[in-house]
LUMRODO-114455 format. One record per residue (C-alpha): residue number from 1; chain; residue in one letter; y, z, x. Coordinates in steps of 0.001 Angstrom, whole numbers, plus 500000, padded with zeros to 6 digits. Layout:
BEGIN
k  c  r  py  pz  px
NUM  A  A  Y  Z  X $
...
end
This chain:
BEGIN
k  c  r  py  pz  px
1  A  M  404055  687415  865269 $
2  A  G  400753  685611  865769 $
3  A  H  399846  682507  867708 $
4  A  V  401195  678983  867870 $
5  A  R  399017  676007  868630 $
6  A  V  400269  673741  871415 $
7  A  F  398094  670707  872191 $
8  A  K  395121  672437  870463 $
9  A  H  395435  675643  872534 $
10  A  Y  396497  678903  870860 $
11  A  I  399329  680676  872677 $
12  A  H  400308  684233  871777 $
13  A  L  403749  683835  870169 $
14  A  P  405335  686996  871652 $
15  A  Y  404354  685761  875149 $
16  A  L  405964  682397  874430 $
17  A  I  409174  684023  873177 $
18  A  L  409240  686503  876071 $
19  A  G  408739  683632  878523 $
20  A  L  411816  681882  877082 $
21  A  V  413779  685143  877215 $
22  A  D  412774  685658  880860 $
23  A  F  413830  682094  881680 $
24  A  V  417296  682622  880188 $
25  A  V  417638  686038  881869 $
26  A  L  416705  684695  885326 $
27  A  K  419025  681736  884960 $
28  A  A  421819  684135  883950 $
29  A  A  421050  686343  886972 $
30  A  F  421451  683336  889272 $
31  A  C  424741  682251  887685 $
32  A  V  426142  685808  887752 $
33  A  T  425219  686085  891448 $
34  A  V  427001  682833  892309 $
35  A  F  430037  683798  890247 $
36  A  F  430524  687157  891964 $
37  A  K  429687  685702  895369 $
38  A  Y  432621  683302  895010 $
39  A  F  434781  685502  892771 $
40  A  G  437785  684919  895031 $
41  A  D  437706  681237  894183 $
42  A  P  436818  680811  890486 $
43  A  D  438057  677212  890522 $
44  A  F  435374  676412  893102 $
45  A  F  432732  678017  890853 $
46  A  I  433841  676096  887751 $
47  A  A  434151  672830  889658 $
48  A  N  430558  673148  890867 $
49  A  L  428899  674097  887561 $
50  A  G  427175  670707  887685 $
51  A  F  425263  671982  890735 $
52  A  V  425028  675665  889807 $
53  A  L  423413  675201  886396 $
54  A  P  420585  672867  887581 $
55  A  S  420007  675241  890490 $
56  A  G  419741  678162  888082 $
57  A  I  417212  676212  886007 $
58  A  V  415097  675447  889096 $
59  A  F  415260  679085  890255 $
60  A  A  414232  680411  886804 $
61  A  A  411543  677761  886219 $
62  A  L  409821  678356  889564 $
63  A  A  409890  682132  889093 $
64  A  L  408465  681728  885570 $
65  A  L  405702  679442  886861 $
66  A  V  404645  682027  889446 $
67  A  M  404791  684811  886836 $
68  A  I  402384  682842  884646 $
69  A  A  400137  682170  887639 $
70  A  I  399724  685843  888553 $
71  A  G  399264  687051  884977 $
72  A  V  402543  688906  884417 $
73  A  Y  402516  688682  880619 $
74  A  P  398982  689857  879733 $
75  A  S  399177  692505  882489 $
76  A  R  401150  694806  880197 $
77  A  L  398015  695344  878100 $
78  A  H  396012  696970  880882 $
79  A  E  398666  697985  883437 $
80  A  G  401606  698949  881237 $
81  A  M  405271  698082  881714 $
82  A  S  405284  699371  885315 $
83  A  G  402399  697059  886260 $
84  A  M  404113  694165  884537 $
85  A  M  407327  694778  886485 $
86  A  L  405479  695126  889812 $
87  A  R  403860  691753  889228 $
88  A  S  407264  690316  888303 $
89  A  I  408737  691561  891591 $
90  A  L  405825  689960  893452 $
91  A  A  406380  686702  891544 $
92  A  L  410083  686605  892399 $
93  A  F  409257  687258  896064 $
94  A  I  406695  684405  896099 $
95  A  S  409103  682034  894349 $
96  A  L  411877  682482  896981 $
97  A  P  410464  679956  899481 $
98  A  L  409599  677614  896611 $
99  A  S  413267  677578  895534 $
100  A  G  414295  676915  899127 $
101  A  M  411872  673994  899330 $
102  A  A  413266  672613  896069 $
103  A  Y  416717  672425  897654 $
104  A  L  415333  670597  900698 $
105  A  L  413683  668049  898414 $
106  A  A  416747  667502  896195 $
107  A  D  419854  668655  898082 $
108  A  E  421918  665866  896567 $
109  A  W  421903  667474  893105 $
110  A  L  421006  671119  893745 $
111  A  W  423651  673632  894793 $
112  A  Y  422851  675271  898156 $
113  A  L  420239  677741  896911 $
114  A  G  419970  679690  900152 $
115  A  G  423665  680028  900869 $
116  A  G  424812  683579  901651 $
117  A  G  421637  685230  900381 $
118  A  V  422128  683909  896834 $
119  A  L  418375  683663  896179 $
120  A  T  417651  687198  897358 $
121  A  T  420521  688697  895373 $
122  A  S  419568  686671  892287 $
123  A  S  416005  687983  892520 $
124  A  V  417112  691613  892792 $
125  A  L  419540  691186  889908 $
126  A  G  416830  689310  888006 $
127  A  V  414441  692273  888246 $
128  A  F  417123  694542  886806 $
129  A  F  417920  692121  883962 $
130  A  L  414211  691514  883224 $
131  A  G  413576  695255  882912 $
132  A  I  416343  695681  880328 $
133  A  A  415362  692551  878373 $
134  A  R  411664  693518  878211 $
135  A  V  412306  697072  877075 $
136  A  L  414454  695722  874240 $
137  A  F  411950  692964  873424 $
138  A  Y  408903  695224  873197 $
139  A  A  410866  697817  871229 $
140  A  L  411281  695133  868558 $
141  A  V  407909  693353  868809 $
142  A  N  405863  696554  868668 $
143  A  K  407283  697485  865281 $
144  A  D  404887  696707  862426 $
145  A  N  407565  694969  860384 $
146  A  F  407387  692110  862900 $
147  A  K  403644  691728  862317 $
148  A  R  401697  689877  859642 $
149  A  N  399782  691870  857034 $
150  A  V  396236  690482  856931 $
151  A  L  393635  691028  854202 $
152  A  I  389948  690259  854822 $
153  A  L  388029  688812  851875 $
154  A  G  384463  690022  852354 $
155  A  A  382866  693224  853622 $
156  A  G  379469  692046  854877 $
157  A  L  378112  691124  858290 $
158  A  R  380797  688566  859143 $
159  A  A  383578  690936  858136 $
160  A  R  382022  693695  860246 $
161  A  Q  381847  691371  863274 $
162  A  L  385550  690624  862886 $
163  A  F  386374  694311  862538 $
164  A  E  384388  695265  865628 $
165  A  D  386226  692674  867702 $
166  A  F  389546  693974  866385 $
167  A  Q  388775  697190  868271 $
168  A  T  388392  695464  871662 $
169  A  P  391152  694779  874220 $
170  A  F  391461  691088  873223 $
171  A  N  393801  692328  870542 $
172  A  R  397270  691254  871503 $
173  A  K  397474  691710  867759 $
174  A  G  400347  690151  865909 $
175  A  F  398978  691491  862647 $
176  A  V  398258  694665  860707 $
177  A  L  394849  694870  859048 $
178  A  A  395375  695895  855426 $
179  A  G  391676  696230  854609 $
180  A  F  388548  694484  853296 $
181  A  V  387916  693272  849759 $
182  A  P  384159  693396  848995 $
183  A  L  382593  690711  846806 $
184  A  V  380005  691262  844099 $
185  A  G  376467  690852  845433 $
186  A  E  377454  691346  849091 $
187  A  P  376276  694732  850444 $
188  A  P  379264  696328  852250 $
189  A  Q  378869  696933  855985 $
190  A  I  382370  698313  856382 $
191  A  A  383314  701996  856217 $
192  A  T  384392  703032  852710 $
193  A  E  387914  704043  853776 $
194  A  K  388538  700463  854938 $
195  A  L  387519  698904  851611 $
196  A  I  390046  697807  849001 $
197  A  S  389295  697271  845302 $
198  A  P  392323  695576  843698 $
199  A  H  392718  696967  840188 $
200  A  T  394427  693733  839165 $
201  A  S  394094  690204  840499 $
202  A  L  393955  689323  844190 $
203  A  Q  397228  687472  843716 $
204  A  H  398965  690566  842344 $
205  A  Y  397670  692702  845212 $
206  A  T  398955  690280  847879 $
207  A  L  402401  690169  846271 $
208  A  T  402793  693926  845842 $
209  A  N  401505  694732  849345 $
210  A  D  403333  691961  851215 $
211  A  I  400106  690279  852409 $
212  A  S  400914  687133  854387 $
213  A  E  397376  685987  855248 $
214  A  I  393902  686183  853674 $
215  A  V  390919  685727  855962 $
216  A  V  387742  684524  854224 $
217  A  A  384778  686208  855947 $
218  A  V  382017  685921  853357 $
219  A  D  378344  685891  854368 $
220  A  D  377110  683586  851580 $
221  A  R  379567  681362  849732 $
222  A  R  376902  680253  847313 $
223  A  K  377330  683585  845561 $
224  A  G  380822  682483  844623 $
225  A  L  384399  682891  845782 $
226  A  P  387422  683795  843620 $
227  A  M  388760  680266  844045 $
228  A  E  391412  680512  841311 $
229  A  D  392794  683700  842852 $
230  A  L  392800  682164  846317 $
231  A  L  394571  679063  845026 $
232  A  E  397229  681184  843315 $
233  A  C  397740  683148  846523 $
234  A  K  398085  679947  848529 $
235  A  M  400609  678549  846056 $
236  A  D  402619  681770  846502 $
237  A  G  402857  681121  850236 $
238  A  V  400002  683338  851401 $
239  A  R  398014  681648  854137 $
240  A  V  394254  681372  853508 $
241  A  V  392085  680808  856598 $
242  A  E  388415  680769  857497 $
243  A  G  387058  683767  859373 $
244  A  T  385907  681521  862238 $
245  A  T  389359  679929  862558 $
246  A  F  391068  683323  862439 $
247  A  Y  388716  684696  865120 $
248  A  E  389278  681664  867345 $
249  A  R  393036  681860  866990 $
250  A  E  393343  685590  867671 $
251  A  S  390762  685911  870463 $
252  A  R  390826  682427  872073 $
253  A  K  387040  682233  871874 $
254  A  V  384495  680970  869338 $
255  A  A  382702  683388  867012 $
256  A  L  379193  682465  868122 $
257  A  E  377404  684448  865392 $
258  A  M  379626  683027  862661 $
259  A  V  379381  679297  863397 $
260  A  S  376789  676781  862278 $
261  A  H  375924  673168  863009 $
262  A  S  378015  672083  860010 $
263  A  W  381025  673964  861418 $
264  A  L  380617  672132  864723 $
265  A  V  380493  668822  862858 $
266  A  F  383450  669336  860518 $
267  A  S  385850  671509  862520 $
268  A  D  388677  669911  864439 $
269  A  G  388338  669596  868198 $
270  A  F  385335  668551  870309 $
271  A  A  387087  665194  870697 $
272  A  V  386622  662885  873676 $
273  A  S  389209  660239  874492 $
274  A  T  389285  657625  877252 $
275  A  V  392963  658323  877990 $
276  A  S  392522  662102  878271 $
277  A  G  389361  661535  880328 $
278  A  A  391285  659379  882803 $
279  A  G  394085  661941  882911 $
280  A  K  391623  664751  883545 $
281  A  R  389962  662810  886374 $
282  A  A  393358  662169  887965 $
283  A  L  394189  665879  887677 $
284  A  D  390820  666723  889268 $
285  A  I  391513  664496  892269 $
286  A  V  395072  665761  892767 $
287  A  A  394179  669451  892368 $
288  A  S  391132  669160  894639 $
289  A  G  393123  667240  897242 $
290  A  V  395839  669893  897315 $
291  A  L  393237  672685  897492 $
292  A  L  391419  670929  900343 $
293  A  L  394675  670458  902254 $
294  A  V  395720  674094  901787 $
295  A  G  392256  675595  902161 $
296  A  F  390892  673618  905124 $
297  A  P  391968  676168  907812 $
298  A  L  390389  678931  905698 $
299  A  M  387185  676926  905314 $
300  A  L  387033  676426  909092 $
301  A  L  387483  680167  909720 $
302  A  T  384791  680956  907134 $
303  A  A  382300  678654  908848 $
304  A  V  382975  680340  912202 $
305  A  A  382631  683831  910665 $
306  A  I  379253  682946  909113 $
307  A  K  378031  681607  912459 $
308  A  I  379175  684744  914306 $
309  A  E  377400  687059  911848 $
310  A  D  374111  685180  911462 $
311  A  G  373850  683184  914680 $
312  A  W  374938  679699  915647 $
313  A  R  371757  678144  914238 $
314  A  A  372263  679711  910815 $
315  A  P  373372  677286  908074 $
316  A  V  376991  677552  906922 $
317  A  F  376504  675841  903560 $
318  A  Y  373794  675945  900992 $
319  A  S  373082  673652  898089 $
320  A  Q  371497  674538  894808 $
321  A  E  370395  672584  891765 $
322  A  R  372638  673087  888747 $
323  A  V  372819  671578  885269 $
324  A  G  375789  669289  884745 $
325  A  L  377204  666870  882183 $
326  A  N  374700  665977  879436 $
327  A  G  372035  668132  881108 $
328  A  K  371897  666042  884288 $
329  A  I  370745  667948  887384 $
330  A  F  372998  667826  890465 $
331  A  K  373405  669773  893694 $
332  A  V  376326  672175  894011 $
333  A  Y  377690  673124  897435 $
334  A  K  378894  676575  898503 $
335  A  F  379417  678624  901616 $
336  A  R  376288  680681  902200 $
337  A  S  377015  684287  901224 $
338  A  M  373458  685683  901124 $
339  A  D  370649  686176  903612 $
340  A  I  368812  682972  904515 $
341  A  N  365653  684180  902708 $
342  A  A  367510  685675  899736 $
343  A  E  365407  683844  897130 $
344  A  K  362019  683633  898797 $
345  A  N  360543  685322  895698 $
346  A  G  362322  683076  893205 $
347  A  A  365682  682844  891420 $
348  A  V  367271  686065  890133 $
349  A  W  370668  686949  888645 $
350  A  A  373351  687930  891156 $
351  A  Q  373995  691662  890768 $
352  A  K  376841  694025  891555 $
353  A  N  376408  695438  895087 $
354  A  D  373620  692914  895696 $
355  A  T  371774  693906  898897 $
356  A  R  371075  690252  899714 $
357  A  V  374777  689548  900282 $
358  A  T  375949  689471  903915 $
359  A  K  379117  691209  905133 $
360  A  V  380979  687922  905429 $
361  A  G  379439  686867  902117 $
362  A  A  380781  689962  900335 $
363  A  F  384306  689164  901511 $
364  A  I  384273  685462  900697 $
365  A  R  382828  686210  897250 $
366  A  K  385579  688718  896509 $
367  A  M  388214  686180  897540 $
368  A  R  386354  683235  895880 $
369  A  I  386272  681429  899235 $
370  A  D  382543  680707  898824 $
371  A  E  383427  678285  896000 $
372  A  L  385691  676051  898128 $
373  A  P  383001  673498  899172 $
374  A  Q  382683  672578  895490 $
375  A  I  385801  670512  896099 $
376  A  F  383394  667836  897361 $
377  A  N  381464  668030  894072 $
378  A  V  384736  667238  892311 $
379  A  F  385393  664285  894612 $
380  A  N  381913  662817  893970 $
381  A  G  382355  663242  890199 $
382  A  S  379492  665670  889535 $
383  A  M  382005  668417  888683 $
384  A  A  385542  668723  887350 $
385  A  F  388156  671113  888656 $
386  A  V  388229  672896  885269 $
387  A  G  385180  673402  883088 $
388  A  P  382317  675790  882316 $
389  A  R  380610  677139  885437 $
390  A  P  377350  675252  886147 $
391  A  E  374121  677245  885821 $
392  A  R  370710  676852  887426 $
393  A  P  368023  674910  885501 $
394  A  V  365614  677872  885373 $
395  A  F  368275  680077  883769 $
396  A  V  369460  677318  881418 $
397  A  E  365924  676916  880101 $
398  A  Q  365661  680652  879420 $
399  A  L  369140  681039  877918 $
400  A  A  368896  677980  875662 $
401  A  K  365896  679583  873935 $
402  A  S  367669  682846  873146 $
403  A  I  371363  681931  872772 $
404  A  P  372382  679522  869983 $
405  A  F  374391  676435  870999 $
406  A  Y  373994  677254  874707 $
407  A  N  373312  673612  875605 $
408  A  E  376622  672569  873988 $
409  A  R  378395  673767  877145 $
410  A  H  376912  670711  878894 $
411  A  R  379026  668361  876741 $
412  A  V  381715  668433  879452 $
413  A  K  381543  668445  883228 $
414  A  P  381112  671871  884817 $
415  A  G  384083  673136  886817 $
416  A  I  385143  675154  889840 $
417  A  T  387181  677377  887540 $
418  A  G  387267  677677  883779 $
419  A  W  388554  679440  880681 $
420  A  A  385659  681928  880710 $
421  A  Q  386404  682868  884337 $
422  A  L  389965  683785  883367 $
423  A  C  389024  685754  880266 $
424  A  F  385783  687512  881161 $
425  A  A  384243  689215  884169 $
426  A  Y  381206  687966  886084 $
427  A  A  378083  687423  883932 $
428  A  D  374921  688950  885387 $
429  A  N  372792  689288  882257 $
430  A  E  372055  687523  878998 $
431  A  E  374568  689450  876876 $
432  A  D  377403  688706  879315 $
433  A  T  376356  685051  879317 $
434  A  R  376501  685037  875516 $
435  A  E  380058  686382  875668 $
436  A  K  381099  683777  878258 $
437  A  L  379633  681047  876048 $
438  A  R  382148  682041  873353 $
439  A  Y  384958  681207  875779 $
440  A  D  383230  678046  877052 $
441  A  L  382891  676730  873492 $
442  A  Y  386578  677428  872894 $
443  A  Y  387423  675349  875975 $
444  A  I  385105  672505  874958 $
445  A  K  386561  672496  871439 $
446  A  N  390214  672627  872489 $
447  A  H  390344  671183  875998 $
448  A  S  393390  669153  876963 $
449  A  L  395425  668443  880086 $
450  A  L  397787  671274  879117 $
451  A  L  394928  673783  878895 $
452  A  D  393536  672523  882225 $
453  A  L  396940  673008  883873 $
454  A  L  397247  676530  882431 $
455  A  I  393781  677417  883726 $
456  A  I  394555  676042  887198 $
457  A  I  397833  677997  887350 $
458  A  Q  396268  681237  886075 $
459  A  T  393334  680950  888483 $
460  A  V  395815  682161  891110 $
461  A  E  395614  685579  889405 $
462  A  V  391805  685533  889646 $
463  A  V  392005  684944  893405 $
464  A  L  394889  687343  894152 $
465  A  F  393597  690229  892033 $
466  A  K  389851  689568  892556 $
467  A  K  389359  689290  888810 $
468  A  G  385763  688639  887784 $
469  A  S  384381  688256  891332 $
470  A  R  380997  689655  892251 $
end
């Protein structure tokens, strides 16, 4: 089980299947609750299926939406099944008032969701059903016979880079790595025990070892590829993919060291359309408007807290020059979280436990409240709601000299939140910035309204669980 591509974005297939399973399970929990609640009058239950079923769909859909928002599915990787279930319980608790609001908005076609504690009972029963379904699901998915057998063609630098990333936590792997086939004239950089030397043809090896995918990760194609063998394998149903495409699909980031200008030119993605641009701008306005409406009381309290700590004459906001779309300089607005003279000696990277950060500043940074004034940057069009985080001109100049393709991140508007913020912790040095660029390039290559919506929803997890804050 690998990934499926939906509107250019790769989604881990087991997560997609588990999401559908959870939806069915939660809907069943709701229907079972209603049935037993009115067991004494089954005719009433059957007669009202036209209201019960839509209500079950709304209950399950809202719970699933919240589960996605707070990162229930990837949480199993680093928190285990218990952490995943705790987040699921939290999601069901949060979704209760949302289901109640849905009834108030559409009481003419939704069955009375709150009647007799139906929502609460459905949630409790749903937790029980979800636990059983997930244990059974992961018992099946974790077995290797549900995974693809992958063979890497090449054993040089590119192959080693792929192998090293296979060892990192990005690996929600839906594949089993069979090994690496070295090519003549390419010095191996892979441990000997990982190398494979087919005694017959590549085609024969893939058939006898049930290989379903060959990943081409060759350093220099000019030295020749076994094209006839690869063609035979492809005709036999074995998928043949580029190393860069495989890396992008499995990790949801771009292999920075493996790409070239020609790859940027000829690969799919990096498309700009007037319709999608208008849709994105509309989404920016709506999302920012909702955030402003919800966050205004919090912004007011933050301003008062800053004044109390630093004095009533102290500034609440600060503005800073950042690099935006097509390299244009603009001013970004934030709540001030550092001492007034924090950069009297020049710009420096923000560090963990930075002594320049005030007490109020430390809190609002942890909760991402300091970013809220950037809503006004979205309204004036200098930023989008979703996009790469904008960087300061002095740092951009330094980073562009040492990191390849760094300026490509300025092909889209910078954002309040972004794909890199969801996938990687705070960057406070050049190597971290290089890693975040891999995610930024993935977003730029594959951005769509669907991906923007997913990022906005999953940003809730960043705020609730303080992921990546500094």
